C-alpha positions in Angstrom: -89.6 -64.4 -26.3 -88.1 -63.7 -22.5 -84.2 -62.2 -22.5 -81.6 -61.4 -20.0 -79.1 -59.1 -20.4 -76.3 -58.5 -18.2 -74.6 -55.2 -18.2 -72.4 -52.3 -16.8 -69.2 -49.8 -17.1 -66.0 -49.1 -16.1 -64.2 -45.7 -16.9 -64.2 -46.3 -21.1 -65.8 -49.6 -21.1 -69.4 -50.5 -21.1 -70.5 -54.1 -21.5 -74.0 -55.5 -22.7 -74.2 -59.8 -22.9 -76.8 -61.9 -23.7 -77.5 -64.6 -20.4 -77.1 -67.4 -23.0 -80.9 -66.8 -24.9 -79.1 -64.9 -27.8 -76.0 -62.9 -28.9 -76.2 -58.7 -29.2 -77.4 -57.5 -32.4 -76.2 -54.1 -33.5 -78.9 -51.8 -32.7 -78.9 -47.6 -32.7 -81.5 -47.1 -33.5 -82.5 -46.7 -29.1 -79.2 -44.8 -28.2 -79.4 -42.4 -26.1 -76.9 -39.9 -24.7 -75.5 -40.7 -21.4 -76.8 -44.1 -21.3 -73.5 -46.1 -21.0 -74.5 -49.0 -23.2 -72.0 -50.2 -25.5 -74.9 -49.7 -28.4 -72.4 -51.5 -31.7 -71.8 -54.5 -29.8 -67.7 -53.7 -30.3 -67.1 -54.1 -26.3 -65.9 -50.4 -26.5 -67.8 -47.1 -25.1 -67.1 -43.4 -25.9 -64.4 -44.4 -27.8 -65.0 -42.1 -30.5 -64.8 -37.9 -30.3 -67.9 -36.4 -31.8 -66.0 -34.9 -34.7 -67.6 -37.1 -38.1 -65.1 -39.6 -38.6 -64.3 -43.0 -37.9 -61.9 -42.3 -35.1 -61.6 -46.7 -34.2 -62.1 -48.2 -38.0 -65.4 -50.0 -37.5 -66.9 -48.1 -40.4 -69.8 -45.8 -37.8 -69.1 -42.7 -37.3 -69.4 -40.9 -34.0 -70.8 -44.0 -32.1 -70.7 -44.7 -28.6 -70.8 -41.1 -27.9 -71.9 -40.4 -24.3 -71.2 -37.0 -23.4 -70.4 -35.8 -20.2 -72.9 -33.7 -18.1 -71.4 -30.2 -17.3 -70.7 -30.3 -13.5 -68.9 -27.9 -11.6 -65.7 -28.9 -10.0 -65.6 -29.2 -6.3 -62.4 -28.4 -4.0 -61.1 -32.0 -2.5 -59.7 -32.0 1.3 -57.0 -29.8 2.6 -54.0 -31.1 2.7 -51.5 -30.7 5.7 -49.3 -28.0 6.7 -46.5 -27.4 5.3 -43.4 -24.8 5.6 -43.5 -22.4 2.5 -40.1 -22.0 1.9 -39.6 -18.3 2.0 -36.3 -17.2 3.4 -38.3 -13.6 4.0 -41.4 -14.4 5.6 -41.7 -18.4 6.3 -45.3 -19.4 7.0 -47.1 -22.7 7.3 -49.4 -23.0 4.4 -51.8 -26.0 2.9 -53.4 -26.4 -0.3 -55.9 -27.8 -2.3 -57.1 -29.5 -5.5 -60.3 -28.4 -7.8 -60.4 -32.4 -8.1 -63.8 -33.8 -6.1 -64.9 -33.7 -9.2 -63.1 -31.6 -11.2 -64.9 -29.3 -13.7 -66.6 -31.0 -16.7 -68.0 -30.1 -19.9 -68.5 -26.1 -19.3 -68.6 -26.6 -15.8 -67.2 -23.6 -13.7 -64.0 -23.9 -12.0 -63.8 -24.2 -8.2 -64.4 -21.1 -6.2 -62.1 -19.7 -3.3 -58.3 -20.2 -2.8 -56.4 -23.0 -3.4 -54.2 -22.0 -0.7 -54.7 -21.2 3.1 -51.4 -19.4 4.8 -51.6 -19.5 8.5 -49.6 -16.3 11.5 -47.1 -19.0 12.7 -44.2 -18.7 11.1 -41.4 -22.1 10.7 -38.2 -23.2 9.5 -37.4 -23.7 6.2 -35.5 -26.7 5.6 -33.2 -25.2 3.1 -30.4 -23.0 3.8 -30.8 -19.2 4.1 -28.9 -16.0 4.3 -28.8 -14.2 7.5 -30.6 -11.7 5.9 -31.3 -10.4 2.4 -28.4 -8.6 1.2 -28.2 -6.2 -2.2 -27.5 -7.7 -5.2 -24.3 -9.2 -5.1 -23.4 -9.2 -1.2 -23.6 -12.1 0.8 -22.4 -13.6 4.1 -22.5 -12.3 7.2 -23.8 -8.5 7.5 -23.9 -8.7 3.7 -20.0 -7.7 3.9 -18.9 -10.8 1.6 -18.7 -9.3 -1.9 -19.5 -10.9 -5.7 -19.7 -8.2 -7.2 -17.5 -9.2 -11.0 -19.6 -12.2 -11.2 -22.6 -12.4 -13.6 -25.9 -11.5 -12.3 -26.2 -15.2 -11.0 -24.9 -15.1 -7.0 -25.3 -17.5 -4.7 -26.0 -15.9 -1.9 -26.9 -18.9 0.4 -23.0 -20.1 0.0 -21.6 -17.8 -1.4 -20.2 -19.8 -4.6 -19.6 -17.7 -7.8 -20.4 -19.4 -10.8 -20.2 -17.2 -13.2 -17.4 -14.5 -13.7 -18.7 -11.3 -15.8 -16.6 -10.7 -19.0 -12.8 -9.9 -18.2 -12.6 -11.4 -15.0 -11.9 -14.6 -13.5 -12.5 -14.6 -9.6 -11.4 -13.0 -7.8 -9.1 -10.8 -9.5 -8.9 -9.5 -13.1 -7.9 -12.0 -16.4 
């Protein structure tokens, strides 16, 4: 008999339908890895993990497995340059993701750096202190003191949010 089947696949799904001549019959005799075909005609492919269990409740074990080939990761495009917001040494940088494609199976991760810094300084968008002050000092020329604050001393705006035990800012309690 002559038969014609329409088949295709999308991520996580596959279909195979007769073009009006015959119903799809369950057949796993000719199952092959990477065929992306719904071998049990339940409308899905790759619905189970290779774990010896009936994950989808259809009384079949590990059917429709399509094991992804091993593939090394490749870098995607570099993103736009942006300022690193480092108050001490602000530089432009850009980054890229290991997603074109990401590593699959036992494929290798992308090789090389995911960030590149330029030699061009930039102006951070956040407010930075005039210079890096010693711990618990802040402000112009590091003259302002927050010595009775706990380890949190906001050197950008000078707030002391947590006083050390026995102190009520700025005098002893």
